[in-house]
N, C-alpha and C positions, 0 to 999 in steps of 0.2 A: 504494500500500500504506500502511496505517495502522499506527503502532507505539505501543503503550501501555507505559510504564515501570511496573514494580511491584517488589515484593520478597517474599521468603519470610519469613514470621513463624513463631514457634514453634508457634502453633496450626495451622499448615498441615502440620506434620510428624507422623510416627507415632512409635511407641516406639523405633524404630531411629534417630530423628533425621533422617529423610529425608522429602521431600515425600510425604504420604499420597496415593495414586493418585487418589482421588476429588477431592482439592483442586486437581488440575490443571484439572478442569472448572470449578471455582469461579473460578480465575484467568482462564481463557480467556473465561468468560461475562462477567466484569467488563470485560475488554478489548473484548469484542463490544459491550457497552453503550456504552462510550466511542466505539467506531467508529461505531455507529449514530447517536449524538448528533452526531458530526462531519459526518454526512450530513444533519442536520436531522431525524432520526428518534429523538427522545428516547424512552426506554422507556416513560415515563408516557403519551406521546402514542399510542404503539402500543397500550398497554393500554386507553386511553380510547376507541379507535375504536368507534363504535356497533354495527357489524355484524361486524367481522372481528377475530380474534385471530391470533397468530403463534407457536404453540408450537414448541419444539424436539422433533423426532420421531426423530432419530438422532444419536448421538455416538460417536466413536472417538478413541483417543489412543495414541501411542507415546511411550515414555520413553527418551531417548537418553543422558542423563547425570544423575547424582545432583544434587539440589537440597536445600540445607539452610538452616536459619534464618539470616537475614542476607544470603543471596544476593540480589543485584540482578539483575533479569531484564527483558528487553524482549520483549513479545509482539506479533508482527506479525499483522495481520488482513487478509485479502483475501477478496473474493467469487470463488469458483471458477466458479460457474454460477448462472444465473437461469433457472428453468423457468416454466411457466405458473402453478403454484401454490406453488413452493418456491424456496428460496435455499440454496446450499451455501456455507458459510463455512469457510475454511482458516486455520489458526493455526500459527505457528512461534514457539517459545520459545527465546530465546538468553540465555546467561549469559556475559558478557564476550566476546560475539561468537561463542561456540561453541554449536552446536546442543544443546539440552537436552531438547527435546520437540516433538512435532507433534500436531495434533488437527484434526478435521473435525467440523462439525455441520451438520445440515439442519433448517431451519425451514419450516413449511408454513402458508399462509394458510387459516384455518378459519372457517366461518360460526359465529358465537357461538350462534345458535339451534339449528342442526341438527347441529353438529359435523362437517360435511362439508367437504371441500376446496373452495376457491373460488379464482378467479384473484386474484393479488396485486393489491391496489388500485393504480390507475394512478399516484397520487401517490407511493406507496412505490416502485413499479417504476422510475419516473424517477430517483429518488435512488439506488437500487441500481445502475442502469445507469451512472450517473455514476462509480461507484466501480470499475467493471470495468477 
């Protein structure tokens, strides 16, 4: 499991001073980019692939505790499942060791020309499998 340390800034919060719900996705996506880089899959390399892109096609989140500006958080990232064309990523957000949120995203390998699902490129799959 990979853990990314972050914090809640004022611009992450809403008028009530709490983490704005959509910004939880911003935070987990940042953690996912660091996780992918740790696997040798830097986001710019994924984007530069000549034939395949890897968009996020599903996202869900649960909010378990209030987060406010100044809170230090740890976001754990793991791969839940690797399919033929997709990868399911699971996220856990902890504040001082206590559960503050969970999330899940699904990304799919897509042919850049046709926008149709394709098998995950072999070099990506190997790196994803190492993280299981």
